[in-house]
Steps between C-alpha positions, in 0.01 A plus 500: 500500500792287376569744207503805729812400689742480203361820351549695826848368551589576130371850551719538812797379316447729211477799759826402670686447175407811316442765770666833458727590801310832556163325515360300778541115464139446617171629342339557844773744593456674181125527576572634845729763361257591224204520756714705720583726218138528387370568849783745555398684175133481589572637851729769362225595242228507771721703740586739214125524413411541868777760547382676175132516628618598856738765349233635272237507767736657741616746252151572388381554858814732578455688164130554553552622849779733367259620231244582775766685690626680192152629369411591869813694544475673161141615573596587852789708377280690252183542688645805698370735234143359520516504878637861497221609274246355740661639812539849339134512400391387853699776648370755250140389581572530885658835441225643295222368727682680801496824300130451385359459843695798619349843527706634216263693251538688174276775366407546129770758459771266633380234273514723192863585591570138414247406236329665203218416264613501137305617194360145450377472850756266634668591835878473515792588738655808382815462296734664741458208749643269248789729401570589867342712788667597828244447776734571787847633529731290305259216417415482129199273397489398129424204269130495616204531261129429552190453290119479566281432186252760377217243582541648860314829453503601868766395756384451860694673778589164641625372151709830469654434839583149411679624172709758693590248761598246242721762334693583820543117574597404143734788466672406833530130455535474133870610481598243762342222319559542125852365546343154509174567324392689175266731666256558791143586444148494664172449323164587625153362413392849386722461178791683655885419516803662662827368381871556583683424175790738420545353153157614364224747603236238450225702674553803263490290190203263575200528262227726670226248450712202618287272750777322683239307718383318191843340444575169636790617729319754710159309467667210696529720808139623519267369759255366238757281335715433803258448800778329705716801471813308431816658346527442119797421277433577137610276212847554354507748217763686291503884555565653157584829654756385747606204289486264794313194614277600775240382759285720740416430855180681625399519871135611561446713810147522641378692818177433656379304211595758247763467232732791528792417264728218373872542551701357212858436382626411159778236522775474238571125435746501217810411730295251707389309188846482363645377830235243556506351142880475486605136437639348834713249312528316172176323411279678760293814451245708686169668392223688657138439428179651624198277608295651218716355233737787433873451440653767723882425423686238326874492405427436134192729462582828685609654159170379359291642773675841465448503131129451547506753770273266727470187693498173293189285505622139531208365294605729209865408513431158338784347727391146591758459766415822669123441466545148659691632793255780563215228510704313759564812708146627493357163598705509822483875575181457699664296763827683492590662828806701609740215468660437171364202296668270255285352215594271228448546119470141402471562126789760495701306766555823694478558880309841566597674819257768575389747773279804504637850494318683787305811374424443148455121559707408203672156474873492494599174327848325452516234234727214580542236219484143629799419267730683728410264783537194277852621398609524855366146568653356189833641598485349858375171341792488275740541779334221706504278199856541455591445869267196489672360187843538667373321820330225275833431321705488823248274663475262215881472496503391852206261445678331195826469701325337801287267290773384271747428777287361780163390367497427130652149482281353793196667372571349165485151654172576679357638192566188299361286776190714523450476132504133529251503781272725297503240223433231764857363489607465875812282398707818458512523879742214513736589210871582567474876464212528751680244743807722480313826566285341777801355657677837538591575870332852492170672453487401135510129598232561760283667234557191271397247759199713611400520123527121459287443802250762401463363143429149646244649736345701223482177280301331765300789615389602169336175407308503839408857458353451149275225634387720787439793286287309254292374794461843666412655170209267442372520858531894490306532167215286641502716829486830302206363292310411827578838650392683195164314504457564865589863498261604215193268512213499743507142659111481503407620157816453306454864384776751523534647852540847625880501478484405127243783449719769662797414273277480184312817586822706546646375170187561295465853669855594422468390142179678447660821646775472242246463218548128443147370495214536738310280748195493718413369860188318590440444887222254579337403832273195544156631610382395851783262524503496884126386519594235241774367728261524798230315307695225312834484691855612430578197279218579281619857501845384387353300213291803398812720480676230286207480262474873477873539424482224245202662326688840489819342375312342217340822412814711450772507228825317530680820568271602789555373862274414790613560860353399834544858647385412861219279642218520255646798309626412148718725294535470117755686281405545141822559289488765214120519447374730227232757610178334618645146482575477875125565587392243249735241669393605844120458419577164347683399833189600709279291261735211531466502880101526472509207245645281784164515667649421845205502761512767763177504695617793703536729195220686352578334158524148660832438322861625532585813319784752512525885505792667318680817427693575181768763462700555171846656512522863408786768547294638793618204714819620658575183685389143495363527844262774383370290223434210734318732746289622209387155398430419861290796534290397194461153639341660824278706281383177315433347842306803625295516183353160559782259424523243197604787273802680344603857561743652251 
């Protein structure tokens, strides 16, 4: 105590003598400035981090929403061709049906003016209807060919009529539609086809024995393979003749349960594919994939697909990134509605914005790398950090100026006085520096006087408080011990009570469910205990319970516990028994009770016994309550089977 005063004063003299003009004369002021700086930096970093997270999340949400809008708009702008094909074929079917149900008829001679049977037995439209025939004044029909395979030996009048009607309708509508589509054709279940395709006379060059209905395209429209009679989009294919990517739309037409024909359009997709996979901006790209794992279009693989003259199978491309993205897309395709969906490729760190292209039901996908979002967030965070640093330096300059001019010197005196009090030296409250500071006629003086009074009060109060704490701590520990005993022990038998069992049971059950050990429950009930009380009195009944629980406690292992479960019911919890051990312990307990030989004249055996049920933990117990109910059921079985026995 005496050595502390000279050391404190020497320290203060040293600080005053060798302080640098730009530093604070008191260490507490320095500490305040440093803490302020640290907290300002921490707050700035936290705010920067929060701003970064907010900007990233906000940018992410905005970007993902824009991606949805983008893919939706791209598909919406390109779907017109598929919608147009569907509308045209619906109109064709309606027009043909109107002609079919009319009374217009054609005889064999009229049919033969259009069609002929070649030397191989195939029926074809005459060549002049492809090169050009004037049906009425000034109207020239051309570009149409037709073919019926030689497997059709006889053509029925109805089939001939359909062929002629199909020719007229195809010749009339074909020229109006081929500006958008490759061709217009109708196929018939009798292996017939009428086609408007000015570029090639397909019907004149088809093999005579060609069975078109065996092919997957036309087969998909037949009633046998399309019982729901839905329109069909074929898969994408590369037409070697036309040197174009194409897809075919087929609209089956039935009348009174009979398949008349299927109206079809071949759709050129070259321009559409090039437009849709064009890169929207640097770092982003689009691709189109079918749900059966075919890569329809990709900006880096269009040339590869053309070289192979076919669609690329994703599995055969050996492209891990593309395969991974397809797996993510196909996993979510089942729940995909009309609204665009954004998925996340965690391994590739890409956002996948996708939506279905109506018609062929392809997936249009935009790949947006996450790094683009991070770059935006980093740029914003750098700006915030720069502004925060500028604010921090300005703020600290003001703090330093205020502390140095108005607070540092008085705080230095208080600091030295507080250091002395910390060391138990209260004499510093009466030295000249403190008297001068406390005597100042301002708030600093008021603070000094209040500090002195507080220090004296603390000195006196701390001594009294220490004494009271010691007394209260001792009393509290004793009270806690008593409460623990009262809360967990049965006051009559000194066994553990129901409350203790509930806690132990839940812990043992939870550990067993996690695979950490096992346990078993044994629920006992004193046989004919009510007649015992009626015969010998309740005091004798209490003593009997005490002796039974003592015998049970002596019969179990140290890790096992005995509980008075309620009335004359006693629960035992065997910890981690190996198979069969719990039954051995339970039988030993029943023998221990029998060995007491407590007289019971109202019992068939003339002595007190117990009935018990035993239940070992298994994975079939989904809750602790179910396990308790099961052991309770077995106890009742033991009682119903004659008592003085164990049911496992």
